[in-house]
C-alpha positions as CSV (number, residue, x, y, z in Angstrom):
1,M,48.7,-21.8,-12.7
2,K,45.6,-19.9,-13.9
3,I,46.0,-17.1,-16.4
4,Y,43.2,-14.8,-17.3
5,I,43.8,-12.7,-20.4
6,G,41.1,-10.8,-22.3
7,K,40.9,-12.6,-25.7
8,N,44.4,-13.9,-25.1
9,I,45.8,-10.8,-26.9
10,F,48.2,-10.0,-24.1
11,L,49.8,-13.4,-24.7
12,R,50.4,-12.7,-28.3
13,S,53.6,-11.3,-29.7
14,I,52.6,-8.0,-31.4
15,P,52.3,-5.8,-28.3
16,L,55.6,-7.1,-26.9
17,L,57.3,-6.9,-30.4
18,I,56.4,-3.2,-30.5
19,F,57.6,-2.8,-26.9
20,C,60.9,-4.6,-27.6
21,F,61.5,-2.6,-30.8
22,L,61.0,0.8,-29.1
23,V,62.8,0.0,-25.8
24,Y,65.6,-2.4,-26.6
25,L,66.4,-1.6,-30.2
26,M,65.4,2.0,-30.9
27,I,66.5,3.6,-27.7
28,P,70.2,2.6,-27.8
29,L,70.4,3.6,-31.4
30,T,68.8,7.0,-31.0
31,Y,70.6,10.3,-30.4
32,S,70.1,14.0,-30.9
33,T,72.4,16.4,-32.5
34,R,70.4,19.4,-31.2
35,T,71.0,18.9,-27.4
36,I,74.1,19.4,-25.3
37,D,73.7,15.8,-24.0
38,P,72.9,13.9,-27.1
39,L,71.3,10.9,-25.4
40,L,69.4,11.5,-22.2
41,T,66.3,13.5,-23.1
42,I,65.6,12.0,-26.5
43,R,65.9,8.5,-25.1
44,F,63.8,9.3,-22.1
45,L,61.1,10.6,-24.4
46,I,61.0,7.4,-26.4
47,L,60.9,5.3,-23.3
48,I,57.9,7.2,-21.9
49,F,56.1,7.1,-25.2
50,N,56.5,3.3,-25.2
51,L,55.2,3.0,-21.7
52,C,52.1,4.9,-22.7
53,L,51.5,2.4,-25.5
54,A,52.2,-0.6,-23.2
55,Y,49.8,0.5,-20.5
56,L,47.2,1.2,-23.2
57,F,47.4,-2.4,-24.3
58,L,47.3,-3.5,-20.7
59,F,44.2,-1.6,-19.9
60,F,42.2,-3.0,-22.8
61,Y,43.3,-6.6,-22.8
62,L,44.4,-7.6,-19.3
63,K,41.2,-8.4,-17.4
64,H,42.7,-9.9,-14.2
65,I,46.0,-9.4,-12.3
66,N,47.4,-11.9,-9.9
67,F,48.2,-10.0,-6.7
68,L,51.3,-12.2,-6.0
69,V,53.2,-10.4,-8.8
70,L,52.5,-7.0,-7.2
71,R,53.0,-7.8,-3.5
72,N,56.4,-9.4,-3.6
73,S,59.2,-7.7,-1.6
74,L,61.1,-6.6,-4.7
75,T,58.2,-4.8,-6.2
76,I,57.4,-3.1,-2.9
77,S,61.0,-2.0,-2.5
78,V,61.1,-0.5,-6.0
79,F,57.8,1.3,-5.3
80,F,58.9,2.7,-2.0
81,F,62.2,3.8,-3.4
82,T,60.3,5.8,-6.0
83,L,58.3,7.2,-3.1
84,T,61.5,8.5,-1.4
85,S,62.3,10.2,-4.7
86,L,59.0,12.0,-4.5
87,I,59.4,13.0,-0.8
88,S,62.9,14.2,-1.4
89,G,61.5,17.2,-3.2
90,I,60.8,18.8,0.2
91,S,64.5,19.7,0.5
92,A,65.1,20.5,-3.2
93,V,66.6,23.9,-4.0
94,N,66.0,23.5,-7.7
95,R,62.5,22.1,-8.4
96,A,63.0,21.6,-12.2
97,E,66.0,19.3,-11.7
98,Y,64.1,17.5,-8.9
99,L,61.1,16.9,-11.2
100,Y,63.4,15.5,-13.9
101,S,65.0,13.1,-11.5
102,L,61.6,12.1,-10.1
103,T,60.2,11.3,-13.6
104,R,63.1,9.1,-14.4
105,D,62.6,7.1,-11.2
106,C,58.8,6.9,-12.0
107,S,59.6,5.6,-15.5
108,N,61.8,2.9,-14.1
109,L,58.9,1.8,-11.8
110,L,56.4,1.7,-14.7
111,L,58.9,-0.1,-16.9
112,Y,59.6,-2.7,-14.2
113,I,55.9,-3.4,-13.6
114,I,55.0,-3.8,-17.3
115,L,58.0,-6.2,-17.8
116,I,56.9,-8.3,-14.8
117,L,53.5,-8.7,-16.3
118,Y,54.8,-9.7,-19.7
119,I,57.1,-12.2,-18.2
120,Y,54.7,-13.5,-15.5
121,Y,51.9,-14.3,-18.0
122,N,54.1,-15.8,-20.7
123,I,57.6,-17.1,-20.0
124,L,58.3,-17.2,-23.7
125,H,58.3,-13.4,-23.7
126,I,61.8,-13.7,-22.0
127,N,63.2,-15.1,-25.2
128,M,61.8,-12.3,-27.3
129,I,63.2,-9.7,-25.0
130,I,66.6,-11.3,-25.0
131,K,66.7,-11.8,-28.8
132,T,66.0,-8.1,-29.2
133,I,68.7,-7.1,-26.8
134,I,71.2,-9.4,-28.7
135,F,70.3,-7.9,-32.0
136,S,70.5,-4.4,-30.7
137,A,73.9,-5.2,-29.0
138,M,75.3,-6.6,-32.2
139,I,74.4,-3.3,-34.0
140,F,75.9,-0.8,-31.5
141,V,79.0,-2.9,-30.8
142,F,79.7,-3.0,-34.6
143,L,79.1,0.8,-34.8
144,G,81.8,1.1,-32.1
145,L,84.2,-1.2,-34.0
146,G,83.5,0.9,-37.2
147,Q,84.5,4.0,-35.3
148,Y,87.7,2.4,-34.0
149,F,89.0,0.7,-37.1
150,G,87.5,2.6,-40.0
151,G,86.8,6.1,-38.6
152,W,83.2,5.6,-39.6
153,F,80.0,6.7,-37.8
154,L,81.9,9.6,-36.2
155,T,78.9,11.9,-37.0
156,I,77.3,10.2,-34.0
157,P,77.8,12.7,-31.1
158,G,80.4,11.7,-28.6
159,H,84.1,11.9,-27.8
160,E,87.2,9.8,-27.4
161,T,86.6,8.1,-30.8
162,F,85.4,4.7,-29.5
163,Y,82.0,5.2,-28.0
164,S,79.4,3.8,-30.5
165,T,76.0,5.5,-29.5
166,F,76.8,6.0,-25.8
167,A,78.6,9.4,-25.9
168,N,81.9,8.2,-24.2
169,R,84.0,5.1,-24.0
170,N,83.4,4.3,-20.4
171,L,79.6,4.2,-20.9
172,F,80.1,2.1,-23.9
173,A,82.3,-0.3,-22.0
174,S,79.8,-0.6,-19.1
175,I,76.8,-1.3,-21.3
176,N,78.9,-4.0,-23.1
177,I,79.4,-5.9,-19.8
178,L,75.7,-5.3,-18.8
179,I,74.4,-7.1,-21.9
180,F,76.8,-10.0,-21.5
181,P,74.3,-12.2,-19.5
182,F,71.8,-12.0,-22.4
183,L,74.5,-12.7,-24.9
184,L,75.6,-15.8,-22.9
185,Y,72.0,-16.9,-22.5
186,G,71.6,-16.7,-26.3
187,F,74.8,-18.7,-26.7
188,F,73.6,-21.4,-24.3
189,R,69.9,-21.7,-24.9
190,L,68.6,-20.0,-28.1
191,P,68.4,-21.5,-31.6
192,K,71.5,-21.9,-33.7
193,I,71.3,-18.5,-35.6
194,W,71.0,-16.7,-32.3
195,Q,73.9,-18.7,-30.9
196,I,76.1,-17.5,-33.8
197,L,75.0,-13.9,-33.4
198,S,75.6,-14.1,-29.7
199,V,79.1,-15.5,-29.9
200,I,80.1,-12.9,-32.6
201,T,78.8,-10.1,-30.3
202,I,80.5,-11.6,-27.3
203,I,83.9,-11.6,-29.0
204,S,83.4,-8.1,-30.3
205,A,82.2,-6.8,-27.0
206,T,85.1,-8.4,-25.2
207,F,87.5,-6.6,-27.6
208,T,85.9,-3.2,-26.9
209,I,86.1,-3.8,-23.1
210,T,89.7,-4.8,-23.4
211,V,90.7,-1.8,-25.5
212,I,88.7,0.8,-23.5
213,R,90.1,-0.5,-20.2
214,A,87.6,0.9,-17.8
215,R,88.7,-0.4,-14.4
216,A,85.2,-0.5,-13.0
217,V,84.2,-2.7,-15.8
218,F,87.2,-5.1,-15.2
219,L,86.2,-5.3,-11.6
220,A,82.6,-6.0,-12.6
221,V,83.7,-8.8,-14.9
222,F,85.8,-10.3,-12.1
223,L,83.1,-10.2,-9.5
224,A,80.4,-11.4,-11.9
225,S,82.5,-14.3,-13.0
226,Y,83.4,-15.2,-9.4
227,S,79.8,-15.0,-8.3
228,V,78.9,-17.6,-11.0
229,L,81.5,-20.0,-9.8
230,L,80.5,-19.4,-6.2
231,I,76.8,-20.1,-6.9
232,L,77.6,-23.3,-8.9
233,S,79.8,-24.5,-6.1
234,F,77.6,-23.6,-3.2
235,Y,74.4,-25.0,-4.7
236,R,76.2,-27.9,-6.3
237,L,74.3,-27.3,-9.4
238,K,74.7,-30.0,-12.1
239,I,74.2,-28.4,-15.4
240,G,74.5,-31.0,-18.1
241,R,76.6,-31.0,-21.2
242,S,73.5,-30.7,-23.4
243,D,72.6,-27.5,-21.5
244,L,76.0,-25.7,-21.7
245,K,77.7,-27.4,-24.7
246,S,80.9,-27.7,-22.8
247,G,83.1,-28.0,-25.9
248,R,81.9,-24.7,-27.2
249,I,82.4,-23.1,-23.9
250,I,86.0,-24.2,-23.8
251,L,86.5,-22.8,-27.3
252,L,84.8,-19.5,-26.3
253,V,86.9,-19.2,-23.2
254,I,90.1,-19.7,-25.2
255,I,89.1,-17.1,-27.7
256,L,88.1,-14.5,-25.1
257,T,91.3,-15.2,-23.0
258,A,93.4,-14.7,-26.1
259,L,91.6,-11.4,-26.9
260,I,92.1,-10.0,-23.5
261,S,95.7,-11.0,-23.3
262,F,96.4,-9.5,-26.7
263,G,94.6,-6.3,-25.7
264,I,96.5,-5.9,-22.5
265,S,99.9,-6.7,-23.9
266,K,99.6,-4.7,-27.1
267,S,98.4,-1.4,-25.6
268,E,100.9,0.6,-27.7
269,L,99.3,-0.7,-30.9
270,F,96.0,0.9,-30.0
271,S,97.6,4.1,-28.9
272,E,99.4,4.3,-32.2
273,M,96.2,3.8,-34.1
274,H,94.5,6.6,-32.2
275,P,97.0,9.1,-30.8
276,E,94.2,11.6,-30.1
277,I,93.0,9.3,-27.4
278,S,94.7,9.4,-24.0
279,Y,95.1,5.7,-23.6
280,K,94.2,4.4,-20.2
281,R,96.6,2.5,-18.0
282,L,95.1,0.1,-15.6
283,G,97.3,1.6,-12.9
284,S,96.4,5.3,-13.6
285,D,95.1,7.0,-10.5
286,T,94.0,10.4,-11.9
287,T,90.3,9.5,-12.2
288,L,90.4,7.7,-8.9
289,F,91.5,10.9,-7.2
290,V,88.7,12.8,-8.9
291,R,86.2,10.3,-7.6
292,I,87.5,10.4,-4.1
293,Y,87.3,14.2,-4.1
294,A,83.6,13.9,-5.3
295,W,82.9,11.2,-2.7
296,K,84.2,13.4,0.2
297,K,82.0,16.3,-0.9
298,T,79.1,13.9,-1.2
299,W,79.7,12.6,2.3
300,S,79.6,16.3,3.6
301,M,76.2,16.6,2.0
302,I,75.0,13.3,3.6
303,K,76.2,14.4,7.1
304,E,74.3,17.7,6.8
305,H,71.1,16.0,5.4
306,P,71.4,12.3,6.5
307,L,67.6,11.5,6.7
308,T,65.8,13.7,4.2
309,G,68.5,14.1,1.5
310,I,69.0,17.3,-0.6
311,G,66.4,16.4,-3.2
312,G,66.5,14.5,-6.4
313,G,68.7,16.1,-9.1
314,N,70.1,18.6,-6.7
315,W,73.6,17.1,-6.1
316,K,75.2,19.4,-8.7
317,I,73.4,22.4,-7.2
318,N,74.7,21.8,-3.7
319,L,78.2,20.7,-4.4
320,P,79.9,24.1,-4.4
321,K,78.4,24.8,-1.0
322,Y,81.0,22.4,0.5
323,G,84.0,24.2,-1.0
324,L,85.8,24.1,-4.3
325,E,89.4,23.1,-4.1
326,G,91.6,22.3,-7.1
327,K,92.4,24.4,-10.2
328,R,89.6,22.9,-12.4
329,L,86.8,23.7,-9.9
330,E,88.0,27.0,-8.4
331,T,87.4,29.0,-11.5
332,G,83.8,27.9,-12.0
333,A,84.5,27.0,-15.6
334,Y,84.4,23.3,-14.8
335,Q,81.5,21.7,-12.9
336,Y,81.1,18.3,-11.3
337,I,77.6,17.2,-12.1
338,R,77.6,13.7,-10.5
339,P,79.7,11.9,-7.8
340,H,80.5,8.8,-9.8
341,N,79.0,6.6,-7.2
342,D,75.3,5.8,-7.4
343,Y,75.0,4.7,-3.8
344,L,76.4,7.9,-2.3
345,W,74.4,9.8,-4.9
346,V,71.1,8.2,-3.8
347,W,71.9,8.7,-0.1
348,A,72.7,12.4,-0.7
349,E,69.6,13.1,-2.7
350,N,67.0,10.6,-1.4
351,G,68.2,10.4,2.2
352,F,69.0,7.4,4.4
353,I,65.7,5.5,3.8
354,G,66.1,5.9,0.0
355,F,69.7,4.6,0.3
356,I,68.6,1.5,2.3
357,L,65.7,0.8,-0.2
358,Y,68.1,1.1,-3.1
359,L,70.4,-1.5,-1.5
360,L,67.4,-3.7,-0.7
361,I,66.4,-3.8,-4.3
362,F,69.6,-5.5,-5.3
363,I,69.8,-7.7,-2.2
364,I,66.2,-9.0,-2.6
365,A,66.6,-9.6,-6.3
366,I,69.7,-11.8,-5.6
367,V,67.9,-13.6,-2.8
368,Y,65.0,-14.3,-5.0
369,G,67.3,-15.6,-7.7
370,L,69.0,-17.9,-5.2
371,K,65.6,-19.2,-4.1
372,I,64.6,-20.0,-7.7
373,L,67.8,-22.0,-8.0
374,K,66.5,-24.3,-5.2
375,T,63.4,-25.2,-7.2
376,K,63.1,-27.7,-10.1
377,G,62.6,-25.0,-12.7
378,E,64.2,-24.9,-16.1
379,N,65.6,-21.4,-15.8
380,K,68.7,-22.0,-13.7
381,I,71.1,-20.8,-16.4
382,L,69.2,-17.6,-16.9
383,I,69.0,-16.9,-13.2
384,I,72.7,-17.4,-12.7
385,L,73.5,-15.1,-15.5
386,L,71.0,-12.5,-14.2
387,I,72.5,-12.6,-10.7
388,S,76.0,-12.2,-12.2
389,G,74.7,-9.2,-14.2
390,L,73.3,-7.6,-11.1
391,I,76.6,-8.0,-9.3
392,G,78.4,-6.5,-12.3
393,Y,75.9,-3.6,-12.3
394,M,76.5,-3.0,-8.6
395,M,80.2,-2.8,-9.1
396,I,79.9,-0.4,-12.0
397,A,77.5,1.8,-9.9
398,F,80.2,2.1,-7.3
399,F,82.5,3.9,-9.7
400,S,80.2,5.3,-12.3
401,F,76.7,6.6,-12.8
402,P,74.5,4.0,-14.7
403,R,71.4,5.1,-12.8
404,E,71.4,8.3,-14.7
405,R,71.7,6.7,-18.2
406,I,68.5,5.6,-19.8
407,Y,69.6,2.3,-21.5
408,H,71.7,1.2,-18.4
409,S,68.5,1.7,-16.3
410,I,66.5,-0.3,-18.8
411,I,68.9,-3.2,-18.6
412,L,68.7,-3.0,-14.8
413,M,64.9,-3.0,-14.8
414,T,65.0,-6.0,-17.1
415,Y,67.2,-7.9,-14.7
416,L,64.9,-7.1,-11.8
417,A,61.7,-7.8,-13.7
418,M,62.9,-11.2,-15.0
419,I,64.0,-12.4,-11.6
420,S,60.8,-11.0,-10.0
421,G,58.5,-12.5,-12.7
422,L,60.1,-15.9,-12.5
423,Y,60.0,-15.8,-8.7
424,S,56.3,-15.0,-8.8
425,R,55.7,-17.8,-11.3
426,S,57.5,-20.3,-9.0
427,K,55.4,-19.1,-6.0
428,S,52.1,-19.3,-8.0
429,N,52.9,-22.9,-8.9
430,H,53.0,-23.8,-5.2
431,D,50.5,-21.4,-3.8
432,K,46.9,-22.5,-4.1
433,K,45.7,-19.2,-2.6
434,E,46.2,-17.1,-5.7
435,V,44.6,-13.7,-5.3
436,F,43.3,-12.2,-8.5
437,L,42.3,-8.5,-8.7
438,N,39.1,-8.6,-10.7
439,S,37.2,-5.5,-9.8
440,L,36.9,-2.6,-12.3
441,I,38.2,-0.1,-9.6
442,V,41.4,-2.0,-9.1
443,R,41.8,-2.4,-12.9
444,I,41.4,1.4,-13.3
445,V,43.8,2.3,-10.5
446,I,46.6,0.0,-11.7
447,T,46.3,0.2,-15.5
448,L,44.5,3.5,-16.3
449,G,46.2,5.3,-13.5
450,A,49.6,4.2,-14.7
451,M,48.7,5.1,-18.3
452,F,47.7,8.7,-17.2
453,L,50.9,9.0,-15.2
454,A,52.9,7.9,-18.3
455,A,50.9,10.4,-20.5
456,A,51.7,13.2,-18.1
457,M,55.4,12.2,-18.1
458,L,55.3,12.1,-21.9
459,S,54.1,15.7,-22.1
460,Y,56.7,16.7,-19.6
461,S,59.6,14.9,-21.4
462,Y,58.5,16.4,-24.7
463,Q,58.6,19.9,-23.2
464,R,61.9,19.3,-21.7
465,L,63.4,18.1,-25.0
466,K,62.0,21.3,-26.7
467,S,63.6,23.4,-24.0
468,E,67.0,21.6,-24.4
469,I,66.9,22.2,-28.1
470,H,66.3,25.9,-27.6
471,F,69.2,26.0,-25.2
472,Y,71.4,24.2,-27.7
473,F,70.8,27.0,-30.2
474,A,71.3,29.7,-27.5
475,Y,74.6,28.1,-26.4
476,N,75.9,28.0,-30.0
477,A,74.8,31.6,-30.6
478,R,76.7,32.7,-27.5
479,G,79.8,31.0,-28.8
480,R,79.5,33.1,-32.0
481,N,78.8,36.3,-30.0
482,Q,75.3,36.5,-31.4
483,F,73.8,37.7,-28.1
484,N,70.4,38.7,-29.5
485,F,69.9,35.2,-30.8
486,T,71.0,33.8,-27.4
487,I,68.3,35.9,-25.7
488,A,65.6,35.0,-28.2
489,A,66.3,31.3,-27.9
490,I,66.4,31.3,-24.1
491,D,63.1,33.2,-24.1
492,K,61.5,30.1,-25.5
493,I,62.6,27.9,-22.7
494,D,60.3,27.0,-19.8
495,P,62.3,27.6,-16.6
496,G,60.0,25.4,-14.6
497,I,61.0,22.5,-16.7
498,F,64.6,23.3,-17.7
499,N,66.8,25.9,-16.0
500,I,70.2,24.2,-15.5
501,S,72.4,23.3,-18.5
502,P,73.8,19.7,-18.7
503,T,77.1,21.2,-17.6
504,G,75.6,22.6,-14.4
505,I,75.3,26.4,-15.3
506,P,72.0,28.2,-14.8
507,V,70.2,28.9,-18.1
508,Q,69.3,32.4,-16.8
509,W,73.0,33.2,-16.4
510,Y,73.5,32.8,-20.2
511,R,70.6,35.2,-20.8
512,G,72.0,37.6,-18.2
513,N,75.4,37.5,-19.7
514,A,74.0,38.2,-23.2
515,Y,72.1,41.3,-21.8
516,F,75.3,42.4,-20.0
517,Q,77.3,42.1,-23.2
518,T,74.8,44.2,-25.1
519,G,74.8,46.9,-22.4
520,V,71.3,46.3,-21.0
521,L,72.4,46.3,-17.3
522,N,68.9,46.2,-15.6
523,K,67.8,43.1,-17.5
524,A,71.2,41.4,-17.0
525,F,71.0,42.1,-13.3
526,H,67.4,40.7,-13.2
527,N,68.5,37.5,-14.9
528,F,71.5,37.0,-12.7
529,L,69.2,37.2,-9.7
530,Q,67.0,34.6,-11.2
531,A,70.0,32.4,-11.9
532,N,71.0,32.8,-8.2
533,Q,67.6,31.4,-7.1
534,T,68.1,28.5,-9.5
535,H,71.7,27.8,-8.4
536,P,72.6,29.7,-5.2
537,Y,76.2,28.6,-5.3
538,H,77.2,29.2,-8.9
539,I,80.4,31.2,-8.9
540,F,79.8,33.0,-12.3
541,T,76.4,34.1,-11.1
542,L,77.6,35.4,-7.7
543,N,80.4,37.3,-9.4
544,N,78.1,38.9,-12.0
545,I,75.7,40.0,-9.3
546,G,78.5,41.5,-7.3
547,S,79.7,43.4,-10.5
548,C,76.2,44.7,-11.1
549,Y,75.9,46.0,-7.6
550,E,79.2,47.7,-8.0
551,L,78.1,49.3,-11.2
552,Y,75.0,50.5,-9.4
553,G,77.2,52.0,-6.7
554,D,76.0,49.6,-4.0
555,H,79.4,48.7,-2.6
556,D,78.3,46.9,0.5
557,S,76.1,44.5,-1.5
558,A,78.9,43.9,-4.0
559,K,81.3,43.0,-1.2
560,R,78.7,40.6,0.3
561,F,78.4,38.6,-3.0
562,Y,82.2,38.6,-3.6
563,Y,82.8,37.2,-0.1
564,K,80.2,34.5,-0.8
565,I,82.4,33.4,-3.7
566,L,85.5,33.5,-1.5
567,D,83.7,31.2,1.0
568,L,83.4,28.7,-1.8
569,S,86.7,29.2,-3.5
570,H,89.3,31.0,-1.3
571,Y,91.7,32.2,-3.9
572,L,89.7,32.8,-7.1
573,E,91.7,35.5,-8.8
574,E,88.9,37.3,-10.7
575,T,86.9,37.7,-7.5
576,L,89.9,38.9,-5.5
577,I,90.5,41.5,-8.1
578,N,86.9,42.6,-8.2
579,L,86.7,42.8,-4.4
580,S,89.9,44.8,-4.3
581,V,88.4,47.2,-6.8
582,V,85.4,47.7,-4.6
583,Y,87.7,48.7,-1.7
584,Y,89.7,50.9,-4.0
585,N,86.5,52.7,-5.2
586,T,85.5,53.3,-1.5
587,K,89.1,54.6,-0.8
588,D,89.9,51.8,1.5
589,Y,93.3,51.3,0.0
590,V,94.7,49.2,2.9
591,N,92.1,46.5,2.5
592,A,92.3,46.8,-1.3
593,Y,96.0,46.0,-1.1
594,K,95.4,43.1,1.3
595,I,92.9,41.5,-1.0
596,I,94.8,41.9,-4.2
597,S,97.9,40.6,-2.5
598,L,96.1,37.2,-2.1
599,C,96.5,36.7,-5.9
600,S,99.3,34.5,-7.0
601,I,102.6,36.4,-7.3
602,D,103.1,34.6,-10.6
603,S,99.9,36.0,-12.0
604,N,100.0,37.6,-15.5
605,N,96.5,39.0,-15.3
606,P,96.8,42.6,-16.6
607,R,93.9,43.8,-14.4
608,R,95.6,42.5,-11.3
609,N,98.9,44.1,-12.2
610,S,97.2,47.4,-13.2
611,Y,95.1,47.7,-10.0
612,K,97.9,46.6,-7.7
613,A,100.1,49.4,-9.2
614,K,97.3,52.0,-8.7
615,I,96.7,50.8,-5.1
616,E,100.4,51.0,-4.3
617,E,100.5,54.5,-5.7
618,K,97.6,55.6,-3.4
619,L,99.2,54.0,-0.4
620,F,102.5,55.8,-1.2
621,L,100.7,59.1,-1.4
622,L,99.0,58.5,1.9
623,K,102.4,57.8,3.6
624,E,103.8,61.0,2.3
625,D,100.8,62.9,3.7
């Protein structure tokens, strides 16, 4: 196979070493204490910065690109899936959230392409990538163990005690299983020191998975393991003792089995160590009911917009439109911001074509891996592990949201790029009609164009991070009733880049609420109207607009907004009281009584009891007349 590299620098280790350090080591260990979500935006910024550097190296030193690596079906599927993310903006209600979702998908595409090129032009780059992942995994797994056993590292933002640098225990458990293929490869194929590091991390990661007990992760482990056995049986692969070191495998299996058995049988030990954690039972169905509820609402979105989708990042905007049942959602104080199923999420936001392409990415990658296994290559162990990792990811994606998380997406792109790069190498070895893209125009389009795209995304991600930091200060100031500071901080936020908090509440609502609390009604009303454009179905916003209209004496408009809320949440007590007050102020005491009677008879709300008494008094006087 011919390889053309300007001065052979692209083959050297320094660019890849920088790349691996920033992507695989720095990102999972980085967090922010100045944003509501401590991980997403800061890690996204680092990823984009690294992509800018990577494409800069590529532009100067890669003189020729083999067209085979860019035209395979997997690369085309990833590209067209990103294109569906772009097109979905046609239906988006909130453009800022759509733009953020689109840039994340674009970053995945750029990361995938750069990884393919690294792997395609030098297969030894795979070992460097895997070594960095192993070293990174060893660090963040031991951070989690330190939190659990010693109460250390709890200054890292997160909750539920056992989360390492991944904000919560479920995300920590899922990333542990996703890095398992690389740990096992290190155990099987890398030099002795890396075998030792790998097995230590494997044992530690198994312990964390057992303690956390995320059911999606257990299912992922089962399916991934079963897929390995199925592949070995179906293809009748004979992997020698020298390759797998069967004695060590038996010892490792015994240790892992003992760990898992101990963790499952001694659950009370862990709950006693950390009573503040609500320890998960494998049979618990509370979270499953939550997911089923979210899936039903997502299916309602899909049925209304099956082809075009509702726009990237707009799931949480549209959810209330389909009704809010249940005590947690009806009040508006709690928001669902994701459906906990990436497949339904993609279909709802990107439409049917996006959903099919998303599935095709996994299917083609697995098919490519199986085709590589039929060749006489030396990467069979790696391919089997990558396929099992993909199957594990697919299982996790059915019950969780790895597509949203930066490091989970990086690991997925690494799976895909390794399989695609190795497949392209195997094709090049047998295809005498290699097509090299030598022209300056093609070089500029592919490399310089990608670099400029990454640079634009870098500027965007930096501005988004700044806006989220301002919001963090505004949010905390509101909690201290420092409303002038809240207003000043939100004034610094660019609403075209960031206008919905990570909890799903419009940023303008916070500013409107601050103005309302300080008695500036006209500015409060203006901000509530802006918040309504950002999020047309947000209960707090609709309620506040109705209240402002009532204060202005526009009773009909007030009723219109209160009824909008009742269409979403039929028995929201605060809205029922407010609507009853409107009827009371217009002397329509009969309807006022009907509305306030919809409140629960067990309500202890003083406003409800006070107005009900007033309305009953008026009705009594009317009867006497």
